[in-house]
C-alpha positions as CSV (number, residue, x, y, z in Angstrom):
1,M,-0.2,-9.1,-27.5
2,V,0.4,-5.4,-26.6
3,V,-3.2,-4.5,-27.4
4,V,-4.4,-7.2,-25.0
5,L,-2.1,-5.9,-22.2
6,L,-3.2,-2.3,-22.8
7,Q,-6.8,-3.4,-22.5
8,L,-6.2,-5.2,-19.2
9,L,-4.2,-2.3,-17.7
10,P,-7.2,-0.1,-16.8
11,Q,-9.0,-3.1,-15.2
12,A,-5.9,-4.1,-13.2
13,F,-5.5,-0.5,-12.1
14,A,-9.1,-0.2,-11.0
15,Q,-8.7,-3.4,-9.0
16,E,-5.6,-2.0,-7.3
17,L,-7.3,1.3,-6.6
18,G,-10.3,-0.6,-5.1
19,E,-8.0,-2.6,-2.8
20,L,-6.2,0.5,-1.7
21,R,-9.4,2.3,-0.9
22,R,-10.7,-0.8,1.0
23,Q,-7.5,-0.8,3.1
24,A,-7.6,2.9,3.6
25,L,-11.2,2.8,4.9
26,G,-10.2,-0.2,7.0
27,G,-7.7,2.0,8.9
28,V,-4.4,1.1,7.2
29,A,-2.4,4.3,7.5
30,S,0.0,3.6,4.6
31,A,-3.0,3.1,2.3
32,Q,-4.6,6.3,3.6
33,L,-1.4,8.2,2.9
34,S,-1.1,6.7,-0.6
35,L,-4.7,7.4,-1.5
36,G,-4.3,11.0,-0.2
37,E,-1.3,11.4,-2.6
38,R,-3.3,10.0,-5.5
39,Y,-6.2,12.3,-4.9
40,R,-4.0,15.3,-4.3
41,L,-1.9,14.8,-7.5
42,G,-4.5,13.1,-9.6
43,L,-2.4,9.9,-10.0
44,G,-4.6,7.5,-11.9
45,I,-7.8,9.2,-10.6
46,T,-9.3,12.6,-10.9
47,A,-7.6,15.0,-8.5
48,D,-9.9,15.8,-5.6
49,P,-8.4,18.0,-2.9
50,A,-11.2,17.4,-0.4
51,E,-10.7,13.6,-0.7
52,A,-6.9,14.1,-0.4
53,M,-7.4,16.0,2.8
54,R,-9.8,13.4,4.1
55,F,-7.3,10.5,3.6
56,Y,-4.3,12.5,4.8
57,K,-6.2,13.4,7.9
58,L,-7.0,9.8,8.7
59,A,-3.3,8.9,8.4
60,A,-2.2,12.1,10.2
61,E,-4.4,11.2,13.1
62,Q,-2.6,7.9,13.3
63,G,0.7,9.7,13.6
64,V,2.1,9.4,10.1
65,P,4.5,12.4,9.8
66,E,4.4,12.5,6.0
67,A,0.6,12.7,6.1
68,Q,0.8,15.4,8.8
69,F,3.2,17.4,6.6
70,A,1.0,17.0,3.5
71,L,-2.1,18.0,5.5
72,A,-0.2,21.1,6.8
73,E,0.8,22.1,3.3
74,M,-2.8,21.8,2.1
75,Y,-4.0,23.9,4.9
76,R,-1.2,26.5,4.5
77,F,-1.8,26.9,0.8
78,G,-5.6,26.6,0.8
79,E,-5.7,23.6,-1.5
80,A,-9.1,22.5,-0.5
81,G,-10.6,25.8,0.7
82,P,-9.4,28.9,2.4
83,A,-5.9,28.8,3.8
84,D,-5.8,28.0,7.6
85,Y,-2.5,28.8,9.0
86,Q,-3.4,27.7,12.5
87,Q,-4.2,24.2,11.3
88,A,-1.0,24.3,9.1
89,V,1.0,25.0,12.2
90,R,-0.7,22.3,14.2
91,W,0.2,19.6,11.6
92,Y,3.6,21.0,10.9
93,R,4.4,20.8,14.6
94,S,3.1,17.2,14.8
95,A,5.4,16.2,12.0
96,A,8.3,18.3,13.2
97,E,8.2,16.7,16.6
98,K,8.5,13.3,14.9
99,G,11.7,14.6,13.2
100,L,10.5,15.3,9.6
101,P,13.0,18.0,8.3
102,E,10.6,19.6,5.9
103,A,8.0,20.1,8.6
104,Q,10.7,21.5,11.0
105,F,11.8,24.0,8.4
106,N,8.3,25.1,7.5
107,L,7.4,25.4,11.2
108,G,10.3,27.8,11.4
109,V,9.0,29.8,8.5
110,M,5.6,30.0,10.1
111,Y,7.1,31.5,13.3
112,D,9.4,33.7,11.2
113,N,6.4,35.2,9.3
114,G,3.9,35.1,12.2
115,Q,1.5,32.8,10.2
116,G,-0.9,30.9,12.4
117,V,1.2,31.7,15.5
118,E,2.5,34.9,17.1
119,Q,5.7,35.9,15.3
120,N,8.6,34.6,17.3
121,Y,12.1,34.9,15.9
122,A,13.7,32.8,18.6
123,E,11.3,29.9,17.9
124,A,12.0,30.3,14.1
125,V,15.8,30.1,14.8
126,H,15.2,27.0,16.9
127,W,13.5,25.2,14.0
128,Y,15.9,26.6,11.4
129,R,18.9,25.4,13.4
130,I,17.5,21.9,13.7
131,T,17.1,21.5,10.0
132,A,20.3,23.5,9.1
133,E,22.3,21.1,11.2
134,K,20.8,18.3,9.1
135,G,22.2,20.0,6.0
136,M,19.0,21.6,4.5
137,P,20.3,24.5,2.4
138,D,17.2,26.7,2.8
139,A,17.4,26.4,6.6
140,E,21.1,27.2,6.5
141,Y,20.4,30.3,4.4
142,N,17.5,31.4,6.7
143,L,19.6,30.9,9.8
144,G,22.2,33.1,8.1
145,L,19.6,35.7,7.6
146,M,18.6,35.6,11.2
147,Y,22.2,36.0,12.4
148,A,22.8,38.9,9.9
149,A,19.7,40.7,11.1
150,G,19.9,39.8,14.7
151,K,16.4,38.3,14.7
152,G,16.0,35.8,17.5
153,V,19.7,35.7,18.1
154,N,22.4,38.3,18.8
155,Q,23.6,39.8,15.5
156,D,26.7,38.0,14.4
157,Y,28.1,38.5,10.9
158,Q,30.6,35.7,11.3
159,E,27.9,33.2,12.2
160,A,25.8,34.5,9.4
161,A,28.7,34.0,6.9
162,R,29.2,30.5,8.2
163,W,25.6,29.5,7.5
164,Y,25.5,31.3,4.1
165,R,28.7,29.4,3.2
166,R,27.2,26.1,4.2
167,A,24.0,26.9,2.2
168,A,26.1,27.9,-0.9
169,D,28.2,24.7,-0.6
170,H,25.2,22.5,-0.5
171,R,23.6,23.7,-3.7
172,D,23.6,26.5,-6.1
173,L,22.0,29.3,-4.0
174,P,22.9,32.7,-5.5
175,E,21.3,34.5,-2.6
176,A,23.8,32.9,-0.2
177,D,26.7,33.8,-2.5
178,Y,25.5,37.4,-2.7
179,N,25.0,37.7,1.1
180,L,28.5,36.3,1.6
181,A,29.9,38.9,-0.7
182,V,28.0,41.7,1.0
183,L,29.2,40.7,4.5
């Protein structure tokens, strides 16, 4: 019985993948996102970054923030060719404006580092604050760094300590504990 099921599994998976592909090519955004993930991660098919980008882009152009974020990540880290920070910023911004915290945080990082955009600490603080207020430890920590250094905000060690403390409280973040001790 088990042998028969194992023999049928590849056939069933191939049928499911075929249906997913048909839907994705037919314009179903959720199928495009799913197929993009499968190609990116090699889930049941051979990983293919170019195909992942293709399907992510189709879903991203339909306004799917998760696809926009994934596409931004692929551009940022050059997963299907040379890194393209300007395209990464474009897609992070699209997802960030739809409220996706990971995109909001990464858009802040791009402004903080001047990647794909002119370095702008005030804009970095804006995006860090949005995600820090949602409880993202990395954003809380980065906001603390900005206050400690006076980048994009007036230098304020008390405010830096507040954000470091929040970051440390949300997860084991030794850097936040260290910066609290140094302040």
